N, C-alpha and C positions, 0 to 999 in steps of 0.2 A: 465585400467578399463573403463567401460562404465557406465555413469549415466543415469538412466531412470527417467524422470520427468513426472508428470501429471500436466498439465497447465489448470486451470479452470477459465473460464470467470466469472466475478462477475455479474451475471444475475439471473433472476427468474428461467429460464429454465436450464437444464443440458447441458452445452456446454463445452467440454474439448478436449484436444489433449494430447496424450502420445508421448513423444519425447525421443529418445536415442541420447546421445552426449558423446564425450570423456571427461574424467575427467580433462584433462589438456587443454581443450578448454577454451576460455575466456567467461565472461559474455556477451561480444559483440557477440560472436558466438551463444550463447543461445538466445540473443535478435533477431538475424537474423533468427534463427530456429523458434521462436515463431511467428514472423512476417510472415514468409512463411507458416507455418502450419495453421494459421488463415486466410490467403489470403489477408493480407494488402499489399498495394503497396510499403511500405518501405520508403515513403517520409517524415514521421514524426519521431520525436525523442522519446525517452522513458527513463525511469529510473527504476532501481531495488531498492528495499528497504529491508534491512535485518530485521529480526523479533527478538523481544526481547528474546523469548524463543521458545521452540519446541511445546508449548501447545497453543499458541495464534498466531494471525496474526497481533499483534501490531507492527507497523513499528518503526524501530530504526534509522538506518543510510541510507541516500540516496546515490546511486551510479549512477551518470548520464552517459549519452552516451558521452557528451562533457564536457570539463573543463569549468565550469561557475564561477570559483573563481575570486577574485580580482587580484591575482597574477598568471600569466600563469604558469602551471605546479604544482600549489599548490594543486589542487584537483585531486584525483585519479578518473579515469573513468572506464567504463566497460572493456575496453581493457587492463587495468592494473591488473585485477583480474582473475586468473584461477578459474574454478569452484571448484576444490578441496581446494582452499585457504579459501573458505567461507562455502562450503556445504560438509557435511560428515554425518556419522551415528548419531551423536549427535546434528547436526544442519541441519534440512532438509527443512526449509521453507523460502520463500522470496515472496514479493509482487512485481509485475511488472506493470508499468503504461505506456501505449503507447498512443501517441497523446494527449498532454496536453490540447488541446481545447475540444476534445471529451471525454477524460479521460477513455479510455478502460482500465479496471483494471483486473488483473489476479492474481490468487493465484497459486504460483509455488511450488510444493512439490517434493522433491527427494523421489521417491518410491522404487528404487532398485539400488544397485551397483553390476554389474555383469562383467564377463569376456568378453573381446572383441571377437566378432564372426569373424572368417576368411572370407574374401571376402565381408564383409559388409562395406558400406561407411557411415560415420557419419558427421554431424548429420542426423538423419532419423526420419521420422514420422512413428510411430508404430501403432497408432490407432486414429481415429477421431470420435467424437460423437457430434451431434447437429450442427445446422446452425448458423453462425454468423448473428445477427440481423442487420438491416440497420443502427441503431443508438445505441450508447453506452447507457446502462442503468445500474442501480445498483440494487442489491438484497436488499439493506439496511444493509447488513452485514458490508460493508465498503464503504465509499465514499458517503453515502447518504447526500443530502444537507439539513441540519437542521438549516441553518442560518436564515431562515425566520419563523421558528416556534416560536410561542408566548408561552413562558413557563407558562404564567398565564391563557391561554385559554380565555374564555369569561368573566373572572372575572372582575367585575366592582364594585366599591363601591361609596358611595356618598361623600367621603372625598377627598379633594385636599390639596395642601401644606398649604393654609391659615387655614385649619381646625386644623392643628397640633399646632397652637398657643394656643389652649385651655389648654395646659399644662403650659404655662407661668404664673408665679406667684402662682402656686399651691404649698403650703407648706406641703402637706400631704406626700411628699416623704422625707425620712430621708437622711440627708447629712452625708456620711461616711468619708468625708475629703480626698478624693482621686483625687482632681482636677488635680494633676500633671500627672495622667495617661490619662487625657482627652485632653491634649494640644498637 
């Protein structure tokens, strides 16, 4: 059987590639097909991430290109997984990240499972839409950098830690005798 994937770049613009690949090819073969379809030079590494369920893109388990575990051979890599081991009619989504410095992020979805066509070589690029931008960017759907966001915005008050001493010695609060819960 042939798996047909739509691989969508995480960007504001619509940029995607449709790729056909054999079901018993590995994730490493799919990695190479994606790299070629988007015109990367292939000198960077990448990882696939399984998704929790078929309705979201929430990442679950990482499948790297190389074994990065503490014990050699302990971690399974892309070459260890055939496509039909992970992807089928009930599980159609993965996230793929290429070049961990630039963080090119792709949503990979199994769109169809069809019979192999005689005379066709796989993997093959079926359709290409949009130009790859010069730099990786995110749509904000996944991978947006929110680490510098101030969750309190411009909120400022006139109180500091010393102002909290105003509650010391205030006997207006009733003591319920639950000191053991506060230790």
